[in-house]
C-alpha positions as CSV (number, residue, x, y, z in Angstrom):
1,M,64.0,-188.6,-152.8
2,N,62.8,-189.8,-156.2
3,I,59.3,-188.3,-156.6
4,A,56.8,-188.7,-159.3
5,I,53.6,-186.7,-160.0
6,N,50.8,-188.0,-162.2
7,A,50.0,-184.7,-164.0
8,R,47.7,-186.2,-166.6
9,V,44.9,-183.8,-165.5
10,L,46.9,-181.0,-167.2
11,N,46.2,-182.6,-170.6
12,E,42.5,-182.7,-170.1
13,R,40.4,-179.6,-169.1
14,Q,40.7,-176.6,-167.0
15,G,39.2,-176.9,-163.5
16,G,40.0,-177.2,-159.8
17,P,42.3,-180.3,-160.0
18,S,44.1,-178.9,-163.0
19,R,44.7,-175.5,-161.4
20,Y,45.8,-177.3,-158.2
21,T,48.3,-179.5,-160.1
22,L,49.8,-176.7,-162.1
23,N,50.4,-174.5,-159.1
24,I,51.9,-177.3,-157.0
25,I,54.4,-178.1,-159.7
26,R,55.2,-174.4,-160.2
27,E,55.9,-173.9,-156.4
28,L,57.7,-177.2,-155.9
29,A,60.0,-176.2,-158.8
30,S,60.7,-172.9,-157.1
31,I,61.4,-174.2,-153.6
32,D,63.0,-177.7,-154.0
33,K,66.3,-177.9,-155.9
34,R,67.4,-181.1,-154.2
35,N,64.9,-183.9,-154.8
36,R,64.3,-185.6,-158.2
37,Y,60.9,-185.0,-159.8
38,H,59.3,-186.9,-162.7
39,I,56.2,-185.1,-164.1
40,L,54.1,-187.7,-166.1
41,M,51.8,-186.5,-168.9
42,Y,50.4,-187.8,-172.1
43,G,50.6,-184.5,-174.0
44,A,53.2,-181.8,-174.3
45,P,53.1,-179.4,-171.3
46,D,52.1,-175.8,-171.7
47,F,53.9,-174.4,-168.6
48,D,54.3,-170.6,-168.4
49,F,57.3,-171.2,-166.1
50,S,60.6,-172.9,-166.4
51,L,61.6,-176.1,-164.6
52,P,64.9,-176.6,-162.8
53,A,67.4,-179.4,-163.7
54,N,66.0,-181.7,-161.0
55,F,62.5,-181.8,-162.8
56,T,61.9,-184.0,-165.8
57,V,58.7,-184.0,-167.8
58,R,57.9,-187.5,-169.2
59,V,55.4,-187.3,-172.1
60,V,54.0,-190.6,-173.3
61,R,51.3,-190.1,-176.0
62,L,48.7,-192.7,-175.2
63,R,45.1,-192.5,-176.3
64,S,43.8,-194.4,-173.3
65,K,43.7,-192.7,-169.9
66,L,43.1,-196.1,-168.3
67,F,46.2,-197.6,-170.0
68,F,48.2,-194.5,-168.9
69,D,47.1,-194.8,-165.2
70,Y,46.9,-198.5,-164.8
71,V,49.7,-199.8,-167.0
72,Y,52.2,-197.1,-167.9
73,V,52.3,-195.4,-164.5
74,P,53.0,-198.6,-162.5
75,L,55.7,-199.7,-164.9
76,F,57.3,-196.3,-164.8
77,S,57.3,-196.4,-161.0
78,W,59.2,-199.7,-160.8
79,M,61.6,-198.9,-163.7
80,N,62.6,-195.6,-162.0
81,R,62.5,-196.8,-158.4
82,I,60.1,-194.1,-157.2
83,D,60.1,-193.3,-153.5
84,I,56.9,-191.2,-153.4
85,F,54.2,-191.0,-156.0
86,F,51.9,-188.0,-155.8
87,F,48.4,-188.3,-157.4
88,P,46.7,-184.9,-157.5
89,K,43.4,-186.4,-158.7
90,N,42.9,-189.3,-156.2
91,T,42.9,-192.6,-158.2
92,F,45.8,-194.9,-159.0
93,S,46.8,-198.5,-159.6
94,P,47.7,-200.5,-156.4
95,L,50.7,-201.8,-158.3
96,V,52.4,-198.5,-158.2
97,R,55.8,-198.6,-156.4
98,G,56.6,-196.2,-153.6
99,K,54.5,-194.4,-151.0
100,K,51.4,-193.3,-152.7
101,I,49.7,-190.0,-151.8
102,P,46.3,-189.3,-153.5
103,V,44.6,-185.9,-153.2
104,Y,40.9,-185.9,-152.5
105,H,39.4,-182.6,-153.7
106,D,35.9,-183.8,-152.8
107,L,33.9,-187.0,-152.5
108,V,30.9,-185.9,-154.6
109,Y,30.9,-189.4,-156.3
110,F,29.7,-190.8,-153.0
111,E,27.1,-188.2,-152.0
112,N,23.4,-188.7,-152.6
113,F,22.2,-185.6,-154.5
114,G,19.5,-187.2,-156.6
115,F,21.0,-186.1,-159.9
116,R,23.8,-187.3,-162.2
117,E,26.8,-185.2,-161.6
118,F,29.1,-187.1,-163.9
119,K,29.0,-189.4,-166.9
120,F,28.2,-193.0,-166.2
121,F,31.7,-194.5,-166.8
122,D,33.4,-191.7,-165.1
123,N,31.2,-192.1,-162.0
124,L,31.6,-195.9,-162.1
125,H,35.4,-195.7,-162.3
126,H,35.7,-193.4,-159.4
127,K,33.2,-195.2,-157.2
128,I,35.3,-198.4,-157.7
129,M,38.8,-196.9,-157.6
130,I,38.6,-194.2,-155.0
131,P,38.1,-196.8,-152.2
132,V,40.9,-198.9,-153.7
133,A,43.2,-195.8,-153.6
134,A,42.2,-195.2,-149.9
135,R,43.0,-198.9,-149.2
136,F,46.5,-198.8,-150.8
137,S,47.6,-195.2,-150.1
138,Y,50.3,-194.4,-147.6
139,M,48.8,-191.0,-146.7
140,D,45.5,-189.5,-147.9
141,L,45.7,-185.8,-148.6
142,T,42.7,-183.4,-148.8
143,V,42.1,-179.7,-149.2
144,S,39.6,-178.9,-146.5
145,D,38.4,-180.0,-143.0
146,F,35.0,-180.6,-144.6
147,T,36.3,-183.1,-147.1
148,A,38.4,-184.8,-144.4
149,S,35.2,-185.3,-142.4
150,R,33.5,-186.9,-145.5
151,M,36.5,-189.1,-146.0
152,R,36.2,-190.5,-142.5
153,E,32.4,-191.0,-142.9
154,L,32.0,-192.2,-146.5
155,L,35.3,-194.1,-147.0
156,G,36.0,-195.1,-143.4
157,I,39.6,-193.7,-143.6
158,K,41.2,-193.4,-140.2
159,P,41.9,-189.8,-139.0
160,E,45.6,-190.5,-138.5
161,K,45.9,-191.4,-142.2
162,I,44.4,-188.1,-143.4
163,R,46.3,-184.8,-143.8
164,V,44.6,-181.5,-144.6
165,I,46.6,-179.1,-146.7
166,K,44.5,-176.2,-148.0
167,E,44.8,-174.7,-151.4
168,G,46.1,-171.2,-152.3
169,V,45.3,-168.3,-154.5
170,G,47.5,-167.3,-157.4
171,H,49.4,-164.0,-157.6
172,V,47.5,-162.9,-160.7
173,F,44.3,-162.6,-158.6
174,K,44.7,-159.1,-157.0
175,K,43.2,-155.6,-157.0
176,I,43.9,-154.0,-160.4
177,T,44.4,-150.3,-160.5
178,D,45.4,-150.1,-164.2
179,T,42.2,-148.6,-165.8
180,A,43.5,-149.1,-169.3
181,A,43.9,-152.9,-168.6
182,L,40.4,-153.1,-167.3
183,S,39.1,-151.2,-170.3
184,R,40.7,-153.6,-172.6
185,V,38.9,-156.5,-170.9
186,I,35.6,-154.7,-171.1
187,Q,36.0,-154.2,-174.8
188,K,37.3,-157.7,-175.5
189,Y,34.3,-159.4,-173.9
190,D,31.8,-156.6,-174.6
191,L,31.0,-156.3,-170.9
192,K,28.1,-154.0,-169.8
193,R,28.4,-152.6,-166.3
194,P,27.1,-153.0,-163.7
195,F,27.2,-156.8,-163.7
196,L,27.1,-159.9,-161.5
197,F,29.5,-162.7,-162.1
198,Y,30.0,-166.5,-161.8
199,A,33.1,-168.4,-162.8
200,G,33.2,-172.1,-162.9
201,S,31.5,-175.1,-164.5
202,L,27.7,-175.2,-165.0
203,S,27.4,-178.8,-163.7
204,P,24.3,-179.6,-161.5
205,R,26.0,-179.2,-158.1
206,K,27.0,-175.6,-158.9
207,N,23.3,-174.8,-158.5
208,I,23.1,-172.5,-161.5
209,I,19.4,-173.2,-162.1
210,K,18.5,-171.8,-158.6
211,L,20.8,-168.9,-159.4
212,L,18.9,-168.1,-162.6
213,R,15.6,-168.4,-160.8
214,A,16.9,-165.9,-158.2
215,F,18.0,-163.5,-161.0
216,L,14.6,-163.7,-162.6
217,K,13.1,-162.4,-159.4
218,I,15.2,-159.3,-159.4
219,M,16.1,-158.6,-163.0
220,N,13.3,-156.0,-163.3
221,I,14.5,-154.2,-160.2
222,V,18.2,-153.9,-160.9
223,P,20.1,-152.9,-164.2
224,H,22.7,-155.6,-163.8
225,N,23.6,-158.3,-166.3
226,L,24.8,-161.7,-165.2
227,Y,28.0,-163.1,-166.8
228,F,29.2,-166.8,-166.6
229,T,32.6,-168.0,-167.6
230,G,34.1,-171.4,-167.8
231,A,34.5,-174.3,-170.2
232,D,31.6,-176.5,-171.4
233,S,30.6,-179.0,-168.7
234,W,28.5,-182.1,-168.1
235,L,24.7,-181.5,-168.2
236,D,25.0,-177.8,-168.8
237,G,22.3,-177.9,-171.5
238,E,19.6,-177.3,-169.0
239,V,21.1,-174.0,-168.0
240,H,21.4,-172.8,-171.6
241,R,17.8,-174.0,-172.4
242,M,16.5,-172.0,-169.4
243,I,18.3,-168.9,-170.5
244,V,16.6,-169.1,-173.9
245,K,13.2,-170.3,-172.7
246,D,12.8,-167.5,-170.1
247,G,14.0,-164.8,-172.5
248,L,17.2,-164.0,-170.5
249,S,19.7,-164.0,-173.4
250,D,20.0,-160.2,-173.4
251,R,20.8,-160.1,-169.7
252,I,22.7,-163.4,-169.1
253,M,25.8,-164.1,-171.2
254,T,28.4,-166.9,-171.2
255,L,32.0,-165.8,-171.9
256,G,33.4,-169.3,-172.2
257,F,36.9,-170.1,-171.0
258,I,39.1,-167.1,-170.4
259,S,42.7,-166.7,-169.3
260,D,43.6,-166.1,-165.6
261,P,44.7,-162.4,-166.2
262,D,41.3,-161.7,-167.9
263,L,39.5,-163.6,-165.2
264,A,41.1,-161.5,-162.6
265,A,40.0,-158.3,-164.4
266,V,36.4,-159.6,-164.6
267,Y,36.5,-160.2,-160.8
268,N,37.7,-156.7,-160.4
269,L,34.9,-155.2,-162.6
270,A,32.0,-157.3,-161.1
271,E,29.8,-155.8,-158.5
272,C,29.4,-159.2,-156.9
273,Y,30.6,-162.8,-157.3
274,L,27.9,-165.4,-156.9
275,Y,28.8,-168.9,-155.8
276,P,25.7,-170.6,-154.3
277,S,27.1,-174.1,-154.8
278,L,25.4,-177.2,-153.3
279,Y,28.6,-179.0,-152.7
280,E,32.3,-178.0,-152.7
281,G,35.4,-179.8,-151.6
282,F,37.2,-176.4,-151.3
283,G,35.8,-173.6,-153.4
284,L,38.8,-171.9,-154.9
285,P,36.9,-169.2,-156.8
286,I,35.8,-167.7,-153.5
287,L,39.4,-166.8,-152.7
288,E,40.1,-165.6,-156.2
289,A,37.2,-163.2,-156.0
290,Q,38.2,-162.0,-152.5
291,A,41.8,-161.4,-153.6
292,C,40.4,-159.1,-156.4
293,G,38.2,-157.1,-154.0
294,C,34.9,-158.5,-155.3
295,P,32.2,-159.1,-152.7
296,V,31.2,-162.7,-152.5
297,I,27.8,-164.3,-152.0
298,T,28.2,-168.0,-151.3
299,S,26.5,-171.1,-149.9
300,N,26.2,-171.9,-146.2
301,A,26.8,-175.5,-147.1
302,S,29.8,-177.9,-147.4
303,S,33.3,-176.2,-147.4
304,C,32.2,-172.8,-148.5
305,P,32.0,-171.2,-145.0
306,E,35.3,-172.8,-144.1
307,V,37.1,-171.2,-147.0
308,A,35.3,-167.8,-147.2
309,G,35.5,-167.1,-143.4
310,K,34.0,-163.7,-142.6
311,G,34.5,-162.4,-146.2
312,A,31.2,-163.4,-147.7
313,L,27.4,-163.1,-147.4
314,Y,26.0,-166.6,-146.9
315,V,22.8,-168.0,-148.4
316,D,20.7,-171.2,-148.2
317,P,21.6,-172.7,-151.7
318,H,18.2,-174.4,-151.8
319,D,16.3,-171.1,-151.4
320,E,16.1,-168.9,-154.5
321,D,14.4,-166.1,-152.5
322,D,17.3,-166.1,-150.1
323,I,19.8,-165.8,-153.0
324,A,17.8,-163.0,-154.6
325,A,17.6,-161.1,-151.3
326,A,21.3,-161.4,-150.7
327,V,22.1,-160.0,-154.2
328,L,19.8,-157.0,-153.5
329,R,21.5,-156.4,-150.2
330,I,25.0,-156.4,-151.8
331,I,23.8,-154.0,-154.5
332,K,22.0,-151.6,-152.2
333,D,24.2,-151.6,-149.1
334,K,27.5,-149.9,-149.8
335,E,28.7,-150.3,-146.2
336,L,28.0,-154.1,-146.2
337,R,29.8,-154.4,-149.5
338,Q,32.9,-152.6,-148.2
339,K,32.9,-154.7,-145.0
340,I,32.7,-158.0,-147.0
341,V,35.5,-156.8,-149.3
342,K,37.7,-155.9,-146.4
343,E,37.1,-159.2,-144.6
344,G,37.7,-161.0,-147.9
345,F,41.2,-159.4,-148.3
346,E,42.1,-160.4,-144.8
347,N,40.9,-164.0,-145.3
348,C,42.6,-164.8,-148.6
349,R,46.0,-163.7,-147.2
350,K,46.1,-167.0,-145.3
351,Y,46.0,-169.0,-148.5
352,T,49.1,-169.1,-150.8
353,W,50.2,-171.8,-153.2
354,R,53.8,-171.4,-151.8
355,K,52.5,-172.3,-148.4
356,T,50.6,-175.3,-149.8
357,A,53.6,-176.6,-151.7
358,R,55.9,-176.2,-148.7
359,Q,53.5,-178.2,-146.6
360,I,53.4,-180.9,-149.3
361,L,57.2,-181.0,-149.5
362,N,57.4,-181.3,-145.7
363,L,55.0,-184.2,-145.9
364,F,57.2,-185.9,-148.6
365,Q,60.2,-185.5,-146.3
366,E,58.3,-186.7,-143.3
367,L,57.2,-189.9,-145.0
368,H,60.7,-190.5,-146.5
369,D,62.4,-190.0,-143.1
370,E,60.2,-192.8,-141.7
371,N,62.4,-195.3,-143.7
372,S,65.5,-194.0,-142.0
373,C,64.2,-194.5,-138.4
């Protein structure tokens, strides 16, 4: 097979689709030495792993993402006679050659939340092109049963055209027993223990304002600080303004973007991971926290219960009192904390990137074999 992957997302910013794309490439490179792969990017890759001879990275330095997606990618597909084209971030030109497989991480663009989750042109582009992708795709891939249900309801995609292949958790996320390594991370980020933790963007659907209001209710009862980490995100100014306005700057700190090894250490050091998101297509940080032995508090909405299983304490994301009460329970109830950690370890064992990549490779083979029948 001649397979192409649009890996442009790796040149943009860290986040769920970027992490997904990187891990799929890593694992496919490890398990498939037979098929030919073309990895398309518009900037030099920063892989921390080597690629075998059947993988080629094509770097075309174009300033325009639209030109890359809608002119260069289709031309490349025809010039290189691509059999299967894999799009880890859902949109593509209908002119692309081969069997097109987009991945839908969520359908937040089509949900009615009453707030602007994305910039205007980003929102407009996806609202136009995601239905086009669904119309011209050969198979529609998604990462959760929840998102599959939204694809059927919001886009009218037929069930037989949808394939659910769930995400994995990286090997770096694990229980760390090296106290010296943990101490280095404490010093590097000037962490004060005990602390609560959130990793991810501060965009509106992550529900950070409700989380801050919940923390305000208990901050005089518990000694914990609250740490955020993640890159700058759309409309995160409201979060930063609230931290200053309510005098929380000495108890709530943002660490910015940190590397995965450091992130794993912070999960290990935290007393609790907070993820009261309003909407998730999957919710990968839940698994990362579970793999590190950090008890998870998460939302009872969207895909969060599907991903977390029994390894989390669930809250109503719209109820700040419920979030505050859950944090107090985790802090005060050692037995509950241990139970959630144990269930979390059991749950995250079901999710590996190797399993995800193998299922994707099997899908490629299945679709290719249809031509031989």
